[in-house]
C-alpha atoms as one frame of an Amber mdcrd trajectory, in Angstrom:
protein
  46.006  -7.414  -0.983  46.154  -4.167  -2.797  47.112  -2.544   0.409  49.787
  -5.133   1.278  51.023  -4.725  -2.572  51.381  -1.007  -1.943  53.019  -1.035
   1.400  55.527  -3.709  -0.052  56.082  -1.378  -3.006  56.621   1.454  -0.613
  59.186  -0.460   1.430  60.938  -1.508  -1.688  61.261   2.069  -2.865  62.444
   3.295   0.084  65.291   0.627   0.303  65.682   1.008  -3.360  66.652   4.710
  -2.910  69.256   3.723  -0.482  70.746   1.137  -2.891  70.798   3.654  -5.491
  72.637   6.301  -3.377  75.082   3.641  -2.481  75.494   3.002  -6.416  75.976
   6.516  -7.009  78.813   6.723  -4.221  80.649   3.860  -5.729  80.273   5.439
  -9.148  81.772   8.589  -7.998  84.482   6.881  -6.228  85.178   4.895  -9.387
  85.367   8.060 -11.428  87.645   9.749  -8.953  90.181   6.826  -9.259  89.874
   6.923 -13.057  91.534  10.530 -12.800  94.721   9.182 -11.160  97.584   8.741
 -13.188  98.371   5.559 -14.739  94.750   4.110 -14.156  93.002   2.988 -17.345
  90.276   5.335 -18.208  87.511   2.956 -19.327  84.447   5.383 -18.188  83.410
   2.827 -15.720  82.670   5.472 -13.202  80.368   7.243 -15.453  78.430   4.166
 -16.380  77.959   3.406 -12.427  76.905   6.794 -11.826  74.298   6.650 -14.752
  73.113   3.255 -13.364  72.655   4.866  -9.945  70.493   7.730 -11.342  68.482
   5.230 -13.267  67.801   3.263  -9.986  66.988   6.360  -8.050  64.641   7.465
 -10.606  62.868   3.934 -10.555  62.865   3.845  -6.988  61.108   7.245  -6.639
  58.642   6.187  -9.221  58.141   2.908  -7.177  57.403   5.032  -3.937  54.909
   7.331  -5.638  53.163   4.479  -7.675  52.918   2.064  -4.469  51.285   4.997
  -2.506  49.022   5.486  -5.431  48.196   1.867  -5.788  46.931   1.306  -2.404
  43.548   2.984  -3.042  43.470   3.147  -6.695  40.407   1.778  -8.593  41.931
   0.423 -11.756  45.059  -1.638 -12.605  46.994   1.150 -14.189  49.152   1.999
 -11.086  49.934  -1.754 -10.544  50.802  -2.095 -14.199  53.196   0.711 -13.935
  54.537  -0.164 -10.882  55.860  -3.438 -12.507  57.115  -1.457 -15.489  58.909
   0.826 -13.063  60.469  -2.209 -11.347  61.636  -3.753 -14.659  63.370  -0.682
 -15.662  64.960  -0.205 -12.330  66.075  -3.879 -12.277  67.601  -3.617 -15.646
  69.218  -0.143 -15.466  69.860   0.274 -11.954  72.529  -2.149 -10.973  72.819
  -5.024  -8.879  71.979  -3.697  -5.491  69.150  -1.813  -6.905  67.798  -4.928
  -8.739  67.199  -6.560  -5.348  64.598  -4.167  -4.245  63.025  -3.783  -7.561
  62.259  -7.452  -7.646  60.377  -6.772  -4.395  58.677  -3.928  -6.093  57.486
  -6.173  -8.832  56.167  -8.520  -6.334  54.270  -5.706  -4.678  53.052  -4.658
  -8.414  51.803  -8.178  -8.853  49.878  -8.250  -5.455  48.226  -4.882  -6.500
  46.827  -6.455  -9.782  45.655  -9.598  -8.064  43.971  -7.741  -5.335  41.984
  -5.513  -7.816  38.568  -7.148  -6.890  36.619  -5.577  -4.471  36.737  -7.226
  -1.195  33.145  -8.085   0.076  32.195  -8.864   3.699  29.481 -11.453   3.974
  27.440 -11.728   7.092
């Protein structure tokens, strides 16, 4: 189960990276529209760009921790994977949150599969 949890986390991290780039794109568009005369400058574009960066960092951390968790001997990578997924879900925006929930599921699977699998004859 550790390997499957790591693979799920890797997939979630890769898809989360794409979602973070989409969030960054829409933040840049919103920031550009704020500079137009007559549009209310509320700073929403800057906030969306910040959410995109948080999501991107969390997605990269998910990729790294997912790869480490597949062959780890301890529970630490699984715990850090869940923490990175929570941070990405809260700070990364709605689109990134979808994939960070998947990363959290991968982290839970790595924690459950911590016991050594023994084959009995």
